[in-house]
C-alpha positions in Angstrom: -5.1 -4.9 1.5 -1.3 -4.6 2.1 -0.8 -8.1 0.7 -2.7 -7.2 -2.5 -1.0 -3.9 -2.8 2.5 -5.3 -2.4 1.8 -8.2 -4.8 2.7 -5.8 -7.7 6.3 -5.7 -6.6 7.1 -9.1 -7.9 5.6 -8.3 -11.3 6.6 -4.7 -11.7 8.1 -5.2 -15.2 4.9 -6.9 -16.4 2.8 -4.1 -14.9 4.8 -1.4 -16.5 4.9 -3.1 -19.9 1.2 -4.0 -20.3 -1.0 -1.8 -18.1 -2.8 0.9 -20.2 -1.8 4.6 -20.1 -4.2 7.5 -20.0 -5.6 9.7 -22.8 -4.8 13.4 -23.1 -8.5 14.2 -22.4 -8.0 12.9 -18.8 -5.3 15.6 -18.1 -7.5 18.2 -19.8 -10.2 17.2 -17.2 -7.7 17.4 -14.3 -6.8 21.0 -15.4 -10.4 22.1 -15.8 -11.5 20.6 -12.5 -8.5 21.9 -10.6 -8.8 25.3 -12.1 -5.2 25.6 -13.2 -2.8 24.2 -15.9 -0.5 21.3 -15.1 2.4 23.2 -16.7 4.5 24.6 -13.8 2.4 23.0 -11.1 4.1 21.2 -8.3 2.5 17.7 -8.3 3.0 14.7 -6.2 1.8 11.4 -7.8 1.1 9.1 -4.9 1.2 5.3 -5.4 3.0 6.1 -8.6 3.8 2.4 -9.4 6.0 2.2 -12.5 5.3 5.8 -13.4 2.5 5.4 -16.0 0.7 8.5 -14.9 3.8 10.3 -13.5 5.5 10.4 -16.9 2.4 11.8 -18.6 2.0 14.5 -15.9 5.6 15.5 -16.6 4.9 15.6 -20.3 2.2 18.1 -19.6 4.8 20.4 -17.9 4.2 19.5 -14.3 7.1 19.6 -11.8 6.2 16.1 -10.6 7.5 14.0 -7.8 6.6 10.3 -7.4 5.7 8.6 -4.1 5.8 4.8 -4.1 5.9 2.3 -1.2 6.8 -0.9 -3.1 10.4 -2.0 -3.6 9.8 -3.7 -7.0 7.6 -0.9 -8.4 10.0 1.8 -7.2 13.0 0.0 -8.8 11.1 -0.3 -12.1 10.1 3.3 -11.9 13.7 4.4 -11.4 14.9 2.2 -14.3 12.4 3.5 -16.8 12.1 7.1 -15.6 15.6 8.0 -14.4 14.9 11.8 -14.8 11.9 11.9 -12.5 12.5 12.1 -8.7 10.9 9.4 -6.6 10.6 9.0 -2.8 9.5 6.1 -0.8 6.2 6.4 1.1 2.4 6.0 0.8 -0.7 8.1 1.1 -1.1 7.4 4.8 2.4 8.7 5.6 3.5 11.2 2.9 7.2 12.0 3.1 6.4 15.5 1.8 6.7 19.0 3.2 3.6 20.8 4.5 1.9 23.1 2.1 4.4 22.3 -0.7 2.2 21.1 -3.5 -0.4 22.4 -5.9 -1.8 19.0 -6.8 -1.9 15.5 -5.4 -2.8 12.7 -7.8 -3.8 9.2 -7.1 -4.0 7.1 -10.3 -5.5 3.7 -9.5 -4.1 4.1 -6.0 -6.5 5.9 -3.6 -8.3 2.6 -2.6 -5.0 1.3 -1.1 -5.1 4.1 1.5 -6.8 4.5 4.9 -8.9 7.7 4.5 -8.6 8.3 8.3 -4.9 8.9 7.6 -4.7 9.8 3.9 -7.2 12.7 4.1 -5.3 14.6 6.8 -2.1 13.9 5.0 -3.5 15.3 1.7 -4.7 18.4 3.5 -1.3 18.9 5.1 0.8 18.8 2.0 -1.5 20.8 -0.3 -1.1 24.5 -0.4 -4.3 26.6 0.1 -6.2 26.3 -3.1 -4.4 23.1 -4.1 -6.3 20.1 -5.3 -6.6 16.4 -4.8 -7.2 14.3 -8.0 -8.3 10.7 -7.8 -9.1 8.5 -10.8 -9.7 5.0 -11.8 -9.4 3.5 -15.3 -11.9 0.7 -15.8 -12.7 -1.6 -18.8 -15.9 -0.3 -20.3 -18.6 -2.8 -19.2 -21.0 -1.3 -21.8 -19.1 -3.3 -24.5 -20.6 -6.8 -24.7 -17.3 -8.8 -24.8 -15.9 -6.8 -21.9 -19.0 -7.3 -19.9 -18.8 -11.1 -20.5 -15.2 -11.1 -19.5 -15.9 -9.2 -16.4 -18.6 -11.6 -15.4 -16.3 -14.6 -15.9 -13.7 -12.9 -13.7 -16.3 -12.2 -11.0 -17.4 -15.8 -11.0 -13.9 -17.1 -11.0 -12.7 -14.9 -8.1 -16.0 -15.2 -6.3 -16.4 -11.4 -6.7 -13.5 -10.8 -4.3 -11.5 -7.7 -5.0 -10.7 -4.2 -4.1 -13.9 -2.2 -3.8 -13.0 0.8 -1.6 -13.8 3.5 -4.1 -15.8 5.8 -2.0 -14.6 9.4 -2.4 -13.2 10.7 0.9 -14.9 13.2 3.2 -13.3 16.3 4.7 -11.7 17.6 1.6 -14.4 19.7 0.2 -16.8 18.9 -2.7 -15.5 16.7 -5.5 -16.2 17.5 -9.1 -16.3 14.4 -11.4 -16.0 13.6 -15.1 -15.8 10.5 -17.1 -13.5 10.1 -20.1 -13.9 7.2 -22.6 -11.0 6.0 -24.7 -9.5 2.9 -26.2 -6.3 1.3 -27.3 -5.5 -1.4 -29.9 -3.1 -4.1 -28.7 -2.4 -7.8 -29.4 -4.3 -10.5 -27.8 -1.1 -11.6 -26.0 -0.7 -8.1 -24.6 -4.3 -8.1 -23.5 -3.9 -11.3 -21.6 -0.6 -10.0 -20.1 -2.5 -6.9 -18.9 -5.0 -9.2 -17.1 -2.2 -11.2 -15.6 -0.7 -8.0 -14.1 -3.8 -7.5 -11.8 -3.4 -8.3 -8.1 -6.1 -11.1 -8.2 -4.0 -13.1 -10.6 -0.7 -12.2 -8.9 -2.1 -13.7 -5.7 -3.5 -16.7 -7.6 -0.1 -17.8 -8.7 1.6 -18.7 -12.0 0.0 -22.1 -12.6 -3.6 -20.9 -11.9 -3.1 -17.8 -13.9 -1.7 -19.7 -16.9 -4.7 -22.1 -16.9 -7.2 -19.3 -16.7 -5.7 -17.2 -19.4 -5.5 -20.3 -21.7 -9.2 -20.6 -21.4 -9.7 -16.9 -22.0 -7.6 -17.1 -25.1 -9.9 -19.8 -26.5 -12.9 -17.6 -25.9 -11.4 -14.4 -27.4 -9.7 -15.9 -30.4 -12.9 -16.1 -32.5 -13.8 -12.5 -31.5 -10.4 -11.1 -32.6 -9.3 -13.4 -35.5 -6.5 -11.0 -36.6 -5.1 -11.1 -33.1 -5.8 -7.4 -32.4 -7.9 -6.4 -29.4 -9.5 -3.0 -28.9 -9.6 -2.5 -25.2 -12.1 0.2 -24.3 -12.0 2.1 -21.1 -13.8 4.6 -18.9 -11.7 6.8 -16.7 -13.6 8.3 -13.8 -11.8 11.4 -12.5 -12.7 13.3 -9.3 -11.1 16.5 -8.1 -11.5 18.4 -4.9 -10.0 21.9 -4.4 -9.0 22.4 -0.7 
């Protein structure tokens, strides 16, 4: 897991440039499930990566601090978001004061933690009545071309991947919502987004280039104008502690 998680450090710029963001409706859901507005909330965004979620939390008025373990990701974060504070650490060892935060967020990051450690850490740093928000943004497999692509990826990687998406115990009951959204990008950007995932980063440049060339041949007839609509489902779960 550590090897997969740290694979992003060598491709931080690729990750920051091509990974999807999040729709406003996601943050509406966070506010509704946490029972408070983001504006003025003290938020720690853990596993912040290049700051995709962190920057959007700040735009909503949160007093946000990023927590990131990776050298390359932290450096890219600091380069692109110089006005947002960032500290080095991870969910298993939060370098944060006890009872100091209204909200902890894990955007695409909870599965890199050890719940035996990250759950007590979350409880420690949240104030009474604070909330833990966990979400994952996944390609919408209800769309035929996305389902076909997902199946090709599963076959190619022999279904090996990060699957630890069980919500943690010991933090109270989670409330969950799903938010569907989409973005229009070029086919080149879509393929670059794929290349930024850990499975391809571990595969290596030559293998990734060969796979994506085949993927381009399959997708070209579906998107003759070179524009791809990537469709997503964000599953957001919030527990108030």
